[in-house]
N, C-alpha and C positions, 0 to 999 in steps of 0.2 A: 552397729557399725556405721550406718548412715548418719546417725546423730553425732557420732564423734567426728566424722568428716565435716559436717556442717559447722560444728563448733570450732574446728581447726580453721576453716575458711573465715568465719566471723572473727576469730581472734586475730587472724592476719590482717583483716580489714580495719579493726578498731585499735589495735595495739600500735604503740609508737614504732616507727621503722627501725629496723636493725641496721647496724653500720653496713654501708654499701660494700659489696665485695668487688675488688679491683677487676676480677675476670668476668663479672656479670655483664652480659650484652645490653646495650641500651635499648630502651623500649622504642619501637618504631612508632612515631606520632601518627603518621598517615594511616598505617595499617591497623594500629591497635587502639589508639586514643580518639582520633578524629571520628570514627564511626559511632563511638559512645556519645560524643558531644553532639554529633548530628542527630542522633536518634532521641536524645533526652533533653537537650539544652537549647538548640538553635531556634526552636519554635517560638520561645519567649525572649531569648537573648540573642536573636539575630537582628534584622533591621529594626524590630520593634523596640529593642534596647530597654526592656523592663528593668526598673531599678537603675537605669542609666548604664546597664551592663550589656555589652555586645561581645560575643564570644566566637563569631564565625570568621574572624581574620586576626592575624597575629598582633598588630598594633593595638586594636581595641581590647583584645583578650588580656594582654599584659598591663594595659592602662587600668583595667578594672572598672567598677561602677561607683555608685554613690557611697559605698562603704569602703572604697579604696581597692588596691590591688587584690586579686583573688588567689594568687599563687606566690609562694616564696621559693623560688628555684633551689633545689637541694634539700628542702625541709617541708615535706608534706604535712608533718604533725602540726605545724604552725601556719598552714595555708588555709585561707578562708574558704576556698572551694571545697576542700576536704571536710572542714568543719560543718559547712552547710549541707553537704551530702550525707553526713553522718547525723544531722539534726542536733548538733551541739550548740552551745552558747545560748540556750533557751529559745532558739528561733525555729520556725517551721522547717521541716526537713525537705530538702530540694530532691527532685523537681517538684515544685508546688502543684498540688492537685492530682499528682500521679503517684503510682507506687514507687518505693525507694529503689535505687539502683541495686543490682545484684552485688554481693560482697565481692565476687570476682572482678567485676568491672571497676569497683572502687579501688580494689587492690592494684589494678592495671594503672589507673590514674596516679595513685600514690607512687608507684614505681617509676612512672615517667617524671613526676615532679622531683622525686629523690635523685633521679639521674641527671637533673639540671633543667627539666622542662624545656628541652630543645624543640622548638616549633619548626620541623623540617618538612619538606615535600611540597605539596601543591595547594596553596590557597587558591580559591576559585579562579582569579584571573590567569593563573599559569596551569590550570587544568589541562591535561594532555590535548583534549579535543580543541582547545582554543589556540593551539600553536599550529601554524601551517605545516603540513606534512612534508617531510623530505624523503627521497627515495633511499631506503635502507640497503645495505649490501646483502647479497644472498648468504645465508648461514652456511657453514661447513657441516656436511652430513655424511653418514655412511651409506652405502648402497644407493648412490646417486642415480643408478640406471633406472630406478622405479619412477623417477620424476619425468613427466612429460613436458612441463613448463615451470616457470619460477614459483607458481602457486604451490606446487608439490614439494619444493625445496623448503619453503617456510613451514608447511605442515609437517613434513618429515622431521624437521629439526625439533619441533614441539613434541612429536610422538617419541622420538628417541630420548629426549630429556625426561620424559615420563615413563621410560622403560617399556614403550609400546611399539608395535609394528603396524603398518596399514593392512587392511583387509585385502583379500584377493579381489581381482577384477570380477565384476558381475557378469552373468551370462550375456551373450549377445541379445537374446530375446528380452531379458530385462532391460538392457541398455536401450534398445530402440524404443521400447515402450516408455521408459523413463524420459528420454529426451524428447519424444513426441509430445508427451503430456506437458512437459515443462516449456517447450518452445512454442507450440501451437495450441495446446490445450485439448488435443484430440488424440485418440489412440491410433497406432499404426494399422494399415490395412494388411490383410494376409499377403498381398502382393509385395508390399514394402518390406514386411518381415522376411519373406522368402529371398528377395533380392539382397538384403543385408547379410543373411545367412550364407548365401552363395558367394558373395564378394569377398575374396581373401586377399585383396590388394592391401598394401600398407596404408593407403589413404581411405579405406572403407568407411571409417568413422567420420572422417572429414566430409565425405560425400553426403552422409546422412544429415550432419549438422548444417552444412551449407544449404541443402534442399529445404530444410525446415526454416532456417533463417529467411530464405527467399519466399516462403509461402505467405500468401495474403492473409492467412489465418494467424500468422505470427502477431500482427498488431492487435487482433481481436483478443488474443490471450493476455498479452502484456498490458493492454489498456485497462483490463478489469481492475488491477491493483491501482493504477493511476487514478481511475475514476473514484475509487474509495478515498484516496488522498484529496482529490479535487472536490469532494462532496457533491459529485454530479447527481442530478435527479431530474425527473420530468414534471415535478410539480413544486409549488412554492413553499410548502410546509405550513406550519401553524394550523389554526382551526379550519380556515376555508380550504387551504391546501389546493388551490386551483392549478390546473395543468399549465405548463410552460413549454415553449419550444426551445430545447437546448440540444437536441440530437445533433445539429451540425457540429457543435463543440466536441461531442463524443466521437463523431466521425473524424474530426480533425486530429484527435489524439490517436486513433487507430492508424490513420494515414501517416502520421508523423513516425510512428514506430515502423511501419511497413517501409517508408522511404529512408529509414535509418537517419533521420534528422539528428545532427549533432546535439548533444544534451544541452550545451550552452545556448544554442538557438531555441531549443525546446523550452528552456526556462525563460529566456528573454521575451519570446513571442507571447507567453501566457501571462507574464507580468506586465508587459507593455507593448504588445503587438500593435495596438492602435497608434503608438507614438513613433514607430519606425519610419524612417524616410520612405516616402512613396509606399506606404503601407497598402498591401493587397487586401482583398476580401478575406482571404484565408488568414492573413495576419490579425485582422480585426476579429474574426471568429475565434482565434486563439485566446484573445483577451477575455473570452467568456469564462475562462478560469476564474476571474474575479467576480463574475455574476452568479456563480453557483451557490452563493449564500442563500439562506432562506429569506423569504419575503413575507412580512406580516401585513395583511390587508383587512384585519379585523376593524370593526368600528371603534372609534375613539383612539386609534393609535396616532401617536405624535410622529409625523413623517421625519422630522429632524432627528429624533431620538432613534427611530428605527434605522435610519441611515448610519447613525453613529454605531449602533449595535453591529450592523453588517461590517462596518470598518474594523470594529474590535475583532470580529471573526476573521477578517482578512489578515490581520497581524498574527493571530494565533496560528492560522493555517500556514502562512508563510514560514513561521518558525518551525513548525512541525515538519512540513514537506521538504524544505530546502536546507534548513539548518539543524534539524534534529534537536530542537530545543523547546523547552516549555516557556516561551515568551509570555504566554497568556497569564502566567503567575504574577507578572509585573503590572497587570492592569490596575490593581488596587494598592500595591505597595512595592517597594524594592524587592526583587527576587530573594528569597531567603537562603538559597544555596548556590546560585549561579550569578555571574557578574553582570546582571542586567538590572538597571534601575527603572523606577516608574517613569522617569524622564525619557529613557530609551524607548520604552513601550509607546508613549505618546509621540515621540519624535518619529517613530516608524509609522504610527497611524496617520500622521500628517500626509504621508505620500499619497493617500487615497482621498484626501479631504477637498481637493479641488477638481473632482471628476463628475461627469454626468454618465447616466446609464441608459443609453438609447437601445432600440431594437433595430436590428439590421435585416433588411430584405435581401434574400439570396436568389438571384435569377440564374437559370441555366444559360448556356450560350445561345440556344435557340430562342429563349424568351428575350434575351438582350437584342438579338437581331430582329425579332418581331416588333419590339418597342421602337427600335431605331427606324424600321421601315414605316410603321404607322405614324410615328412622330413626323417623318418627312411628309407623308400624305396629309397630315392634319395641317402642317405649314401651308401646303399648297391649296388645301380647301379653304383655309382662313383667308388666304390671299384672294382666291376666286370670289369668296363671299364679299369681301371688302370692295373688290372691283364692281360687283353687281350692285352694291349699295350706293356707289357714287353716282352723281348726276350723269346721265348719259349711259349708265350701265344697264345690264339686262335685268331689270326689276322682276320680270316674270320668272326668271330662274332663281331668285333670292330664296324662296321657301325650300326649293330642291337643294341648294347649296347649304342651307341651314341644317336640313335633315342629314345630308352627307356628313357635315362636320360633327353633328351629334352622334351619328353612328360610329365614326371613327374614334371619337373620344370614349365611347362606351367600350369599344374593342380595346382600347389602350388600357382603360381602367380594369378590364377583365384579366390582363396579363399580370398575375401576381405570383411571387415565389414565396417559399417558406421564410419565416423570420427567425432570428435567434437574438439572444441577449448579449450585448457587447459592452465595452467600456470606452469612454472618451474623455480625454484630458482637456480641461478648460484652457484655452490658449491665451492666458493673461500674462504669461512670462514671469510671474512672481513665484518665489519659493513657497510651496504649500506650508500651511501652519495649522495648529489646533491648540486647544487648551488641555492641560493635565486635568484630570478629574480626581477630586479628593476621594479616596477609598473606592475609586472606580465608579462613582455615582455620577450619572450624566449631568444632573443639574448643579453638581458641586464643582464649579469651574475654579481653576487655580491658574498658575503661571502659563503664559503662551510660549509654545515651543515651535521651531521650524523643522521641516523634514530632515532627518538624519539617521544614521545607523548606529548601532551600539558601539560605544567607545572601546569596549573590551575586545572587540574583534578587529578585523583589517580595517584600515583607514578608508574613508570614502575616496574613490579615485579622483585624483586632481583633474580639474578641467571639465568634469561632468556636471550637468545641472542636477540639483537636488529635486529630482522628480522621479516618477516611477521607472523611466528608462535608465536613469542613473542607478537606481536601486537594483534593477535587474542586472545591469553590468557589474555592480558591486558583488552581487551574489556569485557570479561566474568568474570573478577576478582570480588569477592564480594565487593571490595572497589570502583569499578567504579560506580559513582552516576547516570549514565544515561541509560545504556544498558537495565537493567530490567525495569526501568520505561517507557522507550520508547516502549518496547515490549508489555508490559501489556496494555499500552494505546492504542496500535494499535489493540490489541484483542478487547478492549472495543469499539473502533471506528467502527470496522467491525460489531459488534453486536448492537450498539445503533445509528449508523449513525453519531455520533460526539464523539470525544474523551473527556476524562476527561480533558486533555489539548487540546483544540480545534485546535491549531496549532500543529498537531502531527509531523510536519517537523521542528518545532522550539520551543525548550524548553527554549530558551535564554531569555534575558530581554525584547526583542521586541515581543516575543510570548505571547499568551494568558495565563493568570494564570490558574492553575488547579481549576475546579469547586468544587472538592472534594479532597483537597490535602492529607488529612489524609488517605482516601480510596486508593488513588493512591500509597502512600507509603506502606500501608499495603499489597496491591496486589504485589507490586514489591518484598518486603521482602518474602511474601508467595511463590512467584514464585521461588525464589532462595533457600528458606529454608522452605519447607512445614511443617506445624504444624503436629507433629506426632499424629496418632490416632485421628485425627479431627472428632468430632461428626457429622459434616455436610457432611462428605464424606461417602456415602454408595452406593454400586452398586445395580443393579436391584433386587438382592436377599437380600438386606439388610445388606450385609457384608461390614465391613470397607475396604476401598480402600487404598492400600499402594501407596503413590505418591513419585516419585523421584524428586530431584531438577531439575528445569528448564523444567518441564513436560508441554508441550503446550496443550495437549488434557485435562489434569487435570485443567488447568487454564480456558480454554474455558467452560468445564463442570461446574466448580464452578460458572461462570457468568450466564450460562443459566439455572441453577437450583436455582437462586436467585429469591426471590419474586419481586425484582426490575425489572428483565427481563420479568417476567410473567404478568405485569400489562396491563390493557386495554390501547389502544393508542388514544382513542377518546379525543379530546381537549376541555375542558370546555371553554366557551367564555371568562371568566375572566382571564384565563391563556394564551390566545393568545397574549395579550399585555404584561402581567407580565413575561412570560418566553417562548417566541416563540421558542427557540432552545431546550427546554426541558433540560436545563443545570442542573435544580434542581432535575430532574428525578421523577417528580410527576405523570408520566404517561409512558406508554410503547412507544417504538420508532415506527415511521412509515416513510418509505422513498421508493422511486422508486428503483426497482432492477437495478443492474449494467448492462452494455451493453452485456456482454457475457451471463449473466443469463437470460435476456429477451428472447434471442434467444433459450437458452437451455430449458427454461420453455415451450416455444411454441412447440419445438420438442417433449418434454416429453408428454405434454398434448395431442398432436395429435397422439402419438404412433410412430412417425418417428425416434425418437432418437436412434442412434447406441451407446450402452454403452461401447464399446470397450475402454480400457484404454492404453495410451501411444503409442509410435511410431512416425514415421515421420509426419510432419505437413501436413494438408490436404487443399483441395481447394474447398470449397462449392460454390454455385452460387454467382457470382459477375457481376454487369453490365459491358457491353463491354466498353472498353476504359480507365478504371481505371488504367490499367498497361501500358498505352501508355507513357513510360518514355524515354526521349531522351537518345541516346547512349546505349540503352539496348534492346536486342532482346528477352528477357524473356517473356513468354506467360503464362497467367493464364489458365490452362487446368483443367476444372471442374472435380473433383473426382467422381468416380462411385462406385458401389457395396456397398453402405452404408456409405462410407467414407464422402460423402457430408453432411450426417447428424450427424457427430460427434460433440461433445461439442466444444463450442467456444474457449476453451483454446488451442485446436489443430489446429485452423485456421492459415494458414501461415500468418505471420506478416511481411509485407514489409514496412520499415520505410518511404520511400518516397511516398508510396501509401498504407496506412493502410486500412484494411477492412472497406468499407464505412458504413455498418450497425452499426458497433461498434463506428465509429467516430460520427455518428449521436446521439448516446447515451453516448457521453462524453468519449469514449475510447481514448487512446493516441497512438502516433506513437512509443513510447519507444525510442526515440532518446536520452533521458536523464532520470534519475531517476524521477519517478513520485510518490510523497509521498502521495498525496491526490487528487483523481478525483473530480472535481467540478460536481455537479448535476444541469443540466439545464433543462428547459422545452420549447420546441419549436415546431412550427407546423410541421416541417420536420420529427419529430419523429412519430407523428401520421400518416403522409403520408407513412412513411416506414413500419409500422406494418400493415397498411391497404392494401397497394398496392405492397410492394416489393415481387418479385416472390417467394422467399422461404417462407415468412410468409403466402402468399396466399395459397401456397402448404400445409402448416400446416392447414389452415382453411379447405381445401378440405379433408385432412386426418382426421381431427377431425369430419367433418360431416359424413364421412363413419363410424367412430368409434361410433358416436352417434346413427347411424342407426343400427349398428350391436350389440352393447352392451347396448343401452339405453332403451330397451323395445319396445313395439309396438305402443304406442300413442305419439303424439306430446308433450304432457305435461311431460311424462316420459323421453323422449329424451332431452328435455330442461333441466330437472332436472339433468340428468347424465352429460351433457356438462357443466352446471354451476358448479356442484360439482368438476369436473376435474380442472376447472379454479380457483375456489376460496376456495375449501374445505368446502363449505356450500351449502345447497339447496337454490333455489331462493324463495323469498317471493311471495305472491299472485300476486302483481302488477308486479314484474319482470317476473313471469312466464307467466302471461296473455299477457304481452307486447311482449315477445319473441315468444310465440305461435302464436300470431296474425301476427307477421312479417313473420314467416314461411308460414302461409297460404296465405298471400298476395303475397309473392314471388313465391310460387308454382303456383298460378293462373297466375302470369306474365310469368313464364317459360313454363307453359302449352301452353300459347298463342304464345310464341316465342321460339320454340325448338332450332333454330340456336344460340340464345343468350345462352341457357343453355349449348349446346355443347361447345361453345367458352369459357364459364366461367370455365367448367370443363377440359378445354384443351384437349378434346377428338378429335380423328381424324374423328369419325363418330358418329352419334346419337345412343343412347341406350334407351331402354324403361323407365328406371328410371331417365333419365337425369334431368327432371324438378324437381323431389323430391330432388335429390342430390344437384342440384344447389341451391334450396331454403335452404336446411340445411347448405350448404357452406356459404351463406350469414349470416345466424344466427351464425355459428361458428366464422366467421370473426368478428362479433360483440362481441361475448364472449371473443375472444382473445385480443380484443382492449379495453376492459373495464379498467377503472383506477384501479379497484380492482385486476385485474388479474396481472398487471405489477407492483403492489405495494406490498411491504412487510409490512403487517399490524402489 
């Protein structure tokens, strides 16, 4: 049977075409043929034009190569393309060096040619992502009452088109835990849960959301993702990997989120904060985004080449972070799939070519005042010394005046603040320029180009200088088709685990198409131009909220107050195969917490978390030997006084030896821009949360908390610990299982007091060792439940 089918398919591919049927639908070029050509032909017959043939655009495709035209529209049997795919004419079968195309794919190409070879759809310059979004009309749907805001109308229309209905709303306990983890990265407290359960007012959900958006921990949570993109680290990278002082930039990002800095300002300050009129210290700190590149300080390094490599990284990072494009592909040649040329790449690189990279000292207000005061005293002392040295002066007082001046100068020199790495534009007034590098090689200079943006995107704004400040304003121009789309897609990805465009790092032709394109465009336009007096925007008191353009908190609020966000996350069996990634949004999102948040949550639940915000990076517990880096004498000295329990965003990040707990949960080294962390599940993760010293310390602290705050009975203590971890009480089976575990472990440790003392890391036994050890075992189980480390 199978052989017969294959024979029929092969016959269809090799046989001359049958007369076309008048009713046969035409083959869709974009959906059917273009993917085949991309996968098998463009690598050799794209910009490289092997054999003089380029196939990735319509004019070149029909022009053909050195052997002439490759298709005869309407006649696949006499088309050179088909003959070469079949290996006819005594020449090698294409694609050269790879396996032959499937017979079914050849049949599709032949059917397209026989239908007239109509090249319809989107060659790269008109790809949907390169056209500025316009606000679409809301679709018509049934059961409009489900929708809480326009997001839901777009989602509901898609569901109904696929014969689906949205899931029911999640429970209140699930919702408050979900939004707490999403907005501040910390679980809700029992008091916060109880208050939400008790509040039956129509705006109860808005109250929770607004409280979390106003929390200073909001910036800490949302900065984690941005620091991945910005490739922030506390060391330079490469072999020496010496420490650097970049934490002021990290704090700037946290504060920008907390202050709800408009996204356009957020972009401009990081691209060119140093170039703003009357730039402040904070504006200059923001330019540290550009300094987050690695720095190679090894012997024999050519400083000019190293600087060029950092600029190459800056172009690629800008493309990924703000444009969702793979600009880096054009370093060596024209992009094979998207409309970016090698000239575009180096024209972009030129924006950074006339800059210096200084360090900036940051003084506190008190330090500034002290410097000014001592500076005034120095001027007075200098004048007094000069007077004493003149003829007729008090020469006997000269040594005393000299000592006084030296003392003051020493005091002034002692007033120092932390430094951070910033950017500075050379003020020569010239348009920056650079040379194209042949095949991306630093030493192979070609034509000189001046700073400019890709011709395939929006024009450079008239009247703006071609420098980094102009580049930043080009990025946030309303005409830019990508910046707003990429930003709102990233917000969506953080809240749903997957973006509307799944490949949030690539909006190009090789990326995933948007699952809800009209919704994405609506969000992008709404982000830039908020609907005035929108009915769906009300604060906790029911008053209309005035939203400014590019308001990040307002966009996040819009998403988390949608019915789409508030759905239950349970997966019906029929949907596992139909929509495993939840692209249709027929249910709420469920995914494992990120690396930093797993640790933050354990610290918060146990009561160990130090909530202090900002400041130099800290050194929590780390296994010995992780920092045994050749040619480096740096030591990991564990922080004390509560700093060891700070949130993960403050943990010192060394690129050559990143914090191992975070690495186990898919954290990265930040050597380069990380647009999307993969989520993996490995046994090493369970071993980390079960046995790693800091996590077990959290279990001991949680046990003490359960004993102190959880009531007098084992059942009440189990209930309290379970509530802290999951925001819900345990069911009967869960409660009885955990209570039985406690009783069994208590008997064990009563019989083995030495084991109890060892488990608790006590120097000597205490009367309640057995009970505390037993509760520690229970707490360890609670902290390691799948539900605890999962955002439901």
